[in-house]
VMD Tcl script that builds the backbone (N, CA, C; Angstrom):
set m [mol new atoms 327]
animate dup $m
set s [atomselect $m all]
$s set {name element resname resid chain x y z} {
  {N N MET 1 A 136.317 59.701 90.165}
  {CA C MET 1 A 136.505 61.111 89.934}
  {C C MET 1 A 137.990 61.371 89.717}
  {N N VAL 2 A 138.300 62.271 88.788}
  {CA C VAL 2 A 139.683 62.629 88.509}
  {C C VAL 2 A 139.820 64.138 88.686}
  {N N LEU 3 A 140.735 64.541 89.599}
  {CA C LEU 3 A 140.937 65.953 89.900}
  {C C LEU 3 A 142.315 66.390 89.443}
  {N N GLU 4 A 142.399 67.563 88.833}
  {CA C GLU 4 A 143.680 68.124 88.411}
  {C C GLU 4 A 144.204 68.997 89.554}
  {N N VAL 5 A 144.984 68.400 90.447}
  {CA C VAL 5 A 145.471 69.105 91.633}
  {C C VAL 5 A 146.836 69.754 91.425}
  {N N GLY 6 A 147.467 69.504 90.304}
  {CA C GLY 6 A 148.808 70.033 90.041}
  {C C GLY 6 A 148.881 71.545 90.036}
  {N N THR 7 A 147.767 72.206 89.789}
  {CA C THR 7 A 147.761 73.669 89.781}
  {C C THR 7 A 147.886 74.253 91.187}
  {N N VAL 8 A 147.562 73.463 92.216}
  {CA C VAL 8 A 147.617 73.951 93.605}
  {C C VAL 8 A 148.474 73.074 94.517}
  {N N LEU 9 A 148.954 71.958 94.004}
  {CA C LEU 9 A 149.730 71.023 94.806}
  {C C LEU 9 A 150.984 70.642 94.026}
  {N N ALA 10 A 152.144 70.892 94.587}
  {CA C ALA 10 A 153.399 70.707 93.851}
  {C C ALA 10 A 153.846 69.251 93.744}
  {N N ILE 11 A 153.339 68.362 94.570}
  {CA C ILE 11 A 153.883 67.005 94.611}
  {C C ILE 11 A 153.207 66.016 93.665}
  {N N VAL 12 A 152.047 66.359 93.127}
  {CA C VAL 12 A 151.318 65.454 92.240}
  {C C VAL 12 A 150.436 66.290 91.313}
  {N N ASP 13 A 150.168 65.789 90.120}
  {CA C ASP 13 A 149.334 66.517 89.162}
  {C C ASP 13 A 147.870 66.104 89.202}
  {N N TRP 14 A 147.619 64.822 89.450}
  {CA C TRP 14 A 146.264 64.288 89.355}
  {C C TRP 14 A 145.926 63.430 90.563}
  {N N PHE 15 A 144.685 63.520 91.035}
  {CA C PHE 15 A 144.108 62.588 91.996}
  {C C PHE 15 A 143.037 61.798 91.249}
  {N N VAL 16 A 143.112 60.492 91.322}
  {CA C VAL 16 A 142.032 59.629 90.859}
  {C C VAL 16 A 141.390 59.093 92.127}
  {N N ILE 17 A 140.092 59.314 92.289}
  {CA C ILE 17 A 139.396 58.936 93.521}
  {C C ILE 17 A 138.262 57.980 93.171}
  {N N THR 18 A 138.248 56.843 93.863}
  {CA C THR 18 A 137.170 55.885 93.684}
  {C C THR 18 A 136.843 55.270 95.038}
  {N N SER 19 A 135.726 54.591 95.116}
  {CA C SER 19 A 135.338 54.005 96.392}
  {C C SER 19 A 134.935 52.548 96.228}
  {N N ALA 20 A 134.903 51.876 97.373}
  {CA C ALA 20 A 134.585 50.446 97.417}
  {C C ALA 20 A 133.660 50.189 98.600}
  {N N ALA 21 A 132.879 49.138 98.488}
  {CA C ALA 21 A 131.908 48.812 99.533}
  {C C ALA 21 A 132.540 48.119 100.733}
  {N N ASN 22 A 133.675 47.444 100.524}
  {CA C ASN 22 A 134.303 46.697 101.609}
  {C C ASN 22 A 135.805 46.566 101.338}
  {N N PRO 23 A 136.582 46.172 102.354}
  {CA C PRO 23 A 138.037 46.079 102.169}
  {C C PRO 23 A 138.467 45.136 101.046}
  {N N ARG 24 A 137.776 44.037 100.902}
  {CA C ARG 24 A 138.136 43.097 99.830}
  {C C ARG 24 A 137.992 43.750 98.459}
  {N N GLN 25 A 136.898 44.477 98.275}
  {CA C GLN 25 A 136.677 45.159 97.000}
  {C C GLN 25 A 137.724 46.264 96.799}
  {N N ALA 26 A 138.078 46.976 97.866}
  {CA C ALA 26 A 139.095 48.026 97.760}
  {C C ALA 26 A 140.429 47.436 97.307}
  {N N ARG 27 A 140.827 46.316 97.913}
  {CA C ARG 27 A 142.083 45.671 97.510}
  {C C ARG 27 A 142.019 45.212 96.052}
  {N N THR 28 A 140.881 44.669 95.661}
  {CA C THR 28 A 140.713 44.198 94.284}
  {C C THR 28 A 140.805 45.354 93.294}
  {N N ILE 29 A 140.190 46.479 93.624}
  {CA C ILE 29 A 140.276 47.653 92.751}
  {C C ILE 29 A 141.725 48.112 92.633}
  {N N ALA 30 A 142.410 48.219 93.761}
  {CA C ALA 30 A 143.815 48.653 93.746}
  {C C ALA 30 A 144.676 47.691 92.932}
  {N N GLU 31 A 144.471 46.398 93.102}
  {CA C GLU 31 A 145.235 45.408 92.342}
  {C C GLU 31 A 144.954 45.522 90.852}
  {N N GLU 32 A 143.702 45.783 90.491}
  {CA C GLU 32 A 143.339 45.904 89.080}
  {C C GLU 32 A 143.943 47.162 88.459}
  {N N VAL 33 A 143.966 48.267 89.216}
  {CA C VAL 33 A 144.620 49.486 88.727}
  {C C VAL 33 A 146.085 49.186 88.448}
  {N N GLU 34 A 146.753 48.534 89.403}
  {CA C GLU 34 A 148.165 48.188 89.213}
  {C C GLU 34 A 148.362 47.317 87.973}
  {N N GLU 35 A 147.514 46.297 87.822}
  {CA C GLU 35 A 147.636 45.374 86.691}
  {C C GLU 35 A 147.408 46.090 85.358}
  {N N GLN 36 A 146.370 46.915 85.277}
  {CA C GLN 36 A 146.063 47.604 84.021}
  {C C GLN 36 A 147.159 48.591 83.631}
  {N N LEU 37 A 147.711 49.320 84.597}
  {CA C LEU 37 A 148.792 50.254 84.278}
  {C C LEU 37 A 150.071 49.516 83.908}
  {N N ARG 38 A 150.324 48.394 84.558}
  {CA C ARG 38 A 151.492 47.581 84.199}
  {C C ARG 38 A 151.354 47.094 82.756}
  {N N ARG 39 A 150.159 46.624 82.399}
  {CA C ARG 39 A 149.922 46.161 81.019}
  {C C ARG 39 A 149.991 47.307 80.016}
  {N N HIS 40 A 149.447 48.463 80.402}
  {CA C HIS 40 A 149.370 49.609 79.488}
  {C C HIS 40 A 150.754 50.146 79.125}
  {N N ASP 41 A 151.570 50.428 80.133}
  {CA C ASP 41 A 152.871 51.031 79.822}
  {C C ASP 41 A 153.994 50.597 80.759}
  {N N GLY 42 A 153.769 49.511 81.490}
  {CA C GLY 42 A 154.803 49.000 82.375}
  {C C GLY 42 A 154.927 49.735 83.697}
  {N N SER 43 A 154.018 50.663 83.960}
  {CA C SER 43 A 154.075 51.444 85.196}
  {C C SER 43 A 153.874 50.565 86.422}
  {N N ALA 44 A 154.564 50.944 87.476}
  {CA C ALA 44 A 154.369 50.333 88.791}
  {C C ALA 44 A 154.324 51.473 89.797}
  {N N PRO 45 A 153.527 51.339 90.841}
  {CA C PRO 45 A 153.472 52.431 91.816}
  {C C PRO 45 A 154.812 52.621 92.516}
  {N N LEU 46 A 155.141 53.867 92.794}
  {CA C LEU 46 A 156.341 54.174 93.555}
  {C C LEU 46 A 156.173 53.738 94.997}
  {N N ARG 47 A 154.932 53.806 95.458}
  {CA C ARG 47 A 154.615 53.463 96.835}
  {C C ARG 47 A 153.143 53.106 96.918}
  {N N VAL 48 A 152.817 52.174 97.820}
  {CA C VAL 48 A 151.434 51.802 98.116}
  {C C VAL 48 A 151.257 51.933 99.620}
  {N N GLU 49 A 150.231 52.666 100.027}
  {CA C GLU 49 A 149.935 52.863 101.444}
  {C C GLU 49 A 148.522 52.389 101.736}
  {N N GLY 50 A 148.311 51.838 102.924}
  {CA C GLY 50 A 146.974 51.518 103.394}
  {C C GLY 50 A 146.384 50.212 102.927}
  {N N ALA 51 A 147.140 49.382 102.244}
  {CA C ALA 51 A 146.581 48.125 101.735}
  {C C ALA 51 A 146.252 47.147 102.860}
  {N N GLY 52 A 146.896 47.301 104.010}
  {CA C GLY 52 A 146.659 46.385 105.126}
  {C C GLY 52 A 145.226 46.391 105.602}
  {N N ASP 53 A 144.713 47.552 106.001}
  {CA C ASP 53 A 143.325 47.611 106.465}
  {C C ASP 53 A 142.365 47.973 105.340}
  {N N ALA 54 A 142.910 48.479 104.240}
  {CA C ALA 54 A 142.147 48.768 103.013}
  {C C ALA 54 A 141.003 49.750 103.243}
  {N N ARG 55 A 141.123 50.604 104.240}
  {CA C ARG 55 A 140.124 51.658 104.447}
  {C C ARG 55 A 140.360 52.784 103.439}
  {N N TRP 56 A 141.643 53.083 103.200}
  {CA C TRP 56 A 142.037 54.098 102.220}
  {C C TRP 56 A 143.359 53.623 101.635}
  {N N ILE 57 A 143.334 53.147 100.417}
  {CA C ILE 57 A 144.547 52.682 99.742}
  {C C ILE 57 A 145.014 53.792 98.815}
  {N N LEU 58 A 146.289 54.117 98.926}
  {CA C LEU 58 A 146.889 55.132 98.071}
  {C C LEU 58 A 147.942 54.474 97.195}
  {N N LEU 59 A 147.779 54.608 95.889}
  {CA C LEU 59 A 148.766 54.145 94.915}
  {C C LEU 59 A 149.449 55.390 94.360}
  {N N ASP 60 A 150.729 55.532 94.643}
  {CA C ASP 60 A 151.481 56.711 94.231}
  {C C ASP 60 A 152.253 56.395 92.954}
  {N N TYR 61 A 151.847 57.040 91.862}
  {CA C TYR 61 A 152.512 56.870 90.576}
  {C C TYR 61 A 153.309 58.114 90.182}
  {N N GLY 62 A 153.703 58.911 91.158}
  {CA C GLY 62 A 154.462 60.121 90.872}
  {C C GLY 62 A 153.559 61.276 90.513}
  {N N ASP 63 A 153.207 61.414 89.250}
  {CA C ASP 63 A 152.323 62.491 88.804}
  {C C ASP 63 A 150.853 62.213 89.089}
  {N N VAL 64 A 150.528 60.964 89.370}
  {CA C VAL 64 A 149.147 60.555 89.624}
  {C C VAL 64 A 149.076 59.803 90.942}
  {N N ALA 65 A 148.114 60.194 91.777}
  {CA C ALA 65 A 147.850 59.470 93.023}
  {C C ALA 65 A 146.449 58.880 92.932}
  {N N VAL 66 A 146.354 57.568 93.055}
  {CA C VAL 66 A 145.072 56.872 93.001}
  {C C VAL 66 A 144.632 56.598 94.428}
  {N N HIS 67 A 143.457 57.089 94.784}
  {CA C HIS 67 A 142.886 56.908 96.115}
  {C C HIS 67 A 141.706 55.945 96.004}
  {N N VAL 68 A 141.788 54.808 96.688}
  {CA C VAL 68 A 140.685 53.858 96.750}
  {C C VAL 68 A 140.202 53.866 98.193}
  {N N LEU 69 A 139.016 54.407 98.425}
  {CA C LEU 69 A 138.493 54.569 99.776}
  {C C LEU 69 A 137.237 53.729 99.974}
  {N N LEU 70 A 137.070 53.215 101.189}
  {CA C LEU 70 A 135.788 52.607 101.524}
  {C C LEU 70 A 134.732 53.703 101.460}
  {N N ASP 71 A 133.495 53.315 101.153}
  {CA C ASP 71 A 132.413 54.295 101.000}
  {C C ASP 71 A 132.336 55.254 102.185}
  {N N GLU 72 A 132.386 54.713 103.399}
  {CA C GLU 72 A 132.261 55.587 104.572}
  {C C GLU 72 A 133.477 56.503 104.736}
  {N N ALA 73 A 134.661 56.036 104.366}
  {CA C ALA 73 A 135.855 56.887 104.429}
  {C C ALA 73 A 135.772 57.989 103.381}
  {N N ARG 74 A 135.274 57.645 102.200}
  {CA C ARG 74 A 135.140 58.665 101.156}
  {C C ARG 74 A 134.155 59.745 101.581}
  {N N SER 75 A 133.053 59.343 102.203}
  {CA C SER 75 A 132.085 60.324 102.705}
  {C C SER 75 A 132.684 61.175 103.814}
  {N N PHE 76 A 133.414 60.545 104.717}
  {CA C PHE 76 A 133.983 61.254 105.862}
  {C C PHE 76 A 135.038 62.277 105.423}
  {N N TYR 77 A 135.989 61.862 104.588}
  {CA C TYR 77 A 137.079 62.752 104.183}
  {C C TYR 77 A 136.669 63.734 103.080}
  {N N ASP 78 A 135.696 63.355 102.274}
  {CA C ASP 78 A 135.111 64.227 101.256}
  {C C ASP 78 A 136.165 65.002 100.461}
  {N N LEU 79 A 137.071 64.258 99.820}
  {CA C LEU 79 A 138.160 64.871 99.055}
  {C C LEU 79 A 137.656 65.782 97.949}
  {N N GLU 80 A 136.510 65.445 97.367}
  {CA C GLU 80 A 135.953 66.283 96.305}
  {C C GLU 80 A 135.632 67.682 96.837}
  {N N ARG 81 A 135.160 67.777 98.067}
  {CA C ARG 81 A 134.875 69.077 98.663}
  {C C ARG 81 A 136.170 69.805 99.018}
  {N N LEU 82 A 137.130 69.066 99.571}
  {CA C LEU 82 A 138.404 69.677 99.942}
  {C C LEU 82 A 139.130 70.262 98.734}
  {N N TRP 83 A 138.975 69.627 97.593}
  {CA C TRP 83 A 139.645 70.061 96.363}
  {C C TRP 83 A 138.632 70.636 95.372}
  {N N ALA 84 A 137.602 71.304 95.865}
  {CA C ALA 84 A 136.521 71.818 95.019}
  {C C ALA 84 A 136.985 72.902 94.042}
  {N N ASP 85 A 138.130 73.523 94.318}
  {CA C ASP 85 A 138.583 74.628 93.480}
  {C C ASP 85 A 139.499 74.208 92.336}
  {N N VAL 86 A 139.665 72.904 92.113}
  {CA C VAL 86 A 140.535 72.438 91.033}
  {C C VAL 86 A 139.703 71.896 89.874}
  {N N GLY 87 A 140.335 71.750 88.719}
  {CA C GLY 87 A 139.661 71.196 87.558}
  {C C GLY 87 A 139.342 69.726 87.747}
  {N N ARG 88 A 138.333 69.275 87.057}
  {CA C ARG 88 A 137.917 67.875 87.108}
  {C C ARG 88 A 137.875 67.321 85.694}
  {N N LEU 89 A 138.389 66.133 85.539}
  {CA C LEU 89 A 138.371 65.482 84.242}
  {C C LEU 89 A 136.985 64.917 84.004}
  {N N ASP 90 A 136.419 65.191 82.849}
  {CA C ASP 90 A 135.115 64.640 82.492}
  {C C ASP 90 A 135.324 63.176 82.146}
  {N N TRP 91 A 134.977 62.305 83.057}
  {CA C TRP 91 A 135.291 60.889 82.959}
  {C C TRP 91 A 133.996 60.090 82.954}
  {N N SER 92 A 133.250 60.145 81.864}
  {CA C SER 92 A 131.964 59.459 81.753}
  {C C SER 92 A 132.158 58.047 81.248}
  {N N ASP 93 A 131.212 57.160 81.570}
  {CA C ASP 93 A 131.260 55.786 81.065}
  {C C ASP 93 A 131.389 55.798 79.551}
  {N N GLY 94 A 132.274 54.941 79.063}
  {CA C GLY 94 A 132.459 54.834 77.629}
  {C C GLY 94 A 133.391 55.889 77.051}
  {N N LEU 95 A 133.687 56.925 77.808}
  {CA C LEU 95 A 134.562 57.980 77.309}
  {C C LEU 95 A 135.958 57.893 77.897}
  {N N ALA 96 A 136.160 57.039 78.871}
  {CA C ALA 96 A 137.449 56.976 79.570}
  {C C ALA 96 A 138.591 56.681 78.606}
  {N N ASP 97 A 138.454 55.646 77.794}
  {CA C ASP 97 A 139.526 55.294 76.868}
  {C C ASP 97 A 139.721 56.367 75.808}
  {N N GLU 98 A 138.604 56.900 75.282}
  {CA C GLU 98 A 138.697 57.952 74.275}
  {C C GLU 98 A 139.343 59.190 74.874}
  {N N GLY 99 A 138.942 59.547 76.088}
  {CA C GLY 99 A 139.476 60.735 76.747}
  {C C GLY 99 A 140.948 60.629 77.000}
  {N N ALA 100 A 141.385 59.479 77.463}
  {CA C ALA 100 A 142.802 59.286 77.745}
  {C C ALA 100 A 143.613 59.421 76.453}
  {N N ALA 101 A 143.057 58.908 75.367}
  {CA C ALA 101 A 143.773 58.954 74.104}
  {C C ALA 101 A 143.790 60.366 73.516}
  {N N SER 102 A 142.754 61.149 73.779}
  {CA C SER 102 A 142.666 62.466 73.147}
  {C C SER 102 A 142.956 63.607 74.111}
  {N N GLY 103 A 143.372 63.295 75.350}
  {CA C GLY 103 A 143.613 64.352 76.320}
  {C C GLY 103 A 142.308 64.935 76.817}
  {N N ALA 104 A 141.432 64.102 77.329}
  {CA C ALA 104 A 140.072 64.454 77.737}
  {C C ALA 104 A 139.948 65.868 78.298}
  {N N ALA 105 A 138.817 66.451 78.040}
  {CA C ALA 105 A 138.579 67.832 78.431}
  {C C ALA 105 A 138.482 67.985 79.948}
  {N N LEU 106 A 139.078 69.032 80.428}
  {CA C LEU 106 A 138.936 69.390 81.835}
  {C C LEU 106 A 137.816 70.393 81.943}
  {N N ARG 107 A 137.098 70.320 83.050}
  {CA C ARG 107 A 136.089 71.327 83.285}
  {C C ARG 107 A 136.383 71.985 84.615}
  {N N ALA 108 A 136.044 73.233 84.699}
  {CA C ALA 108 A 136.241 73.963 85.961}
  {C C ALA 108 A 135.213 73.465 86.962}
  {N N PRO 109 A 135.530 73.547 88.262}
  {CA C PRO 109 A 134.578 73.100 89.273}
  {C C PRO 109 A 133.326 73.942 89.269}
}
mol reanalyze $m
mol bondsrecalc $m
mol representation Tube
mol addrep $m
């Protein structure tokens, strides 16, 4: 899920939220995000938090914060509910690359 939080939060514009079944998978997802962004435009996170226990890994890219949560942590914290009043990027399978290239449409919650 991708949330446009910049309209209500001054420190970041976007939250990317995903979940993993176990800590190993969470670390792998976080590592893959880092690798793909490095390949795409040379980006590296400004800060990485939570990789040790991998319950909730935060990759801080300045304007974008990537949250990789274990399934139970994602259910418990329910970030989608907490940020229900912000726009959401329509991020459907097969449309991710097209959307990123064309400035994918935002939809209201």
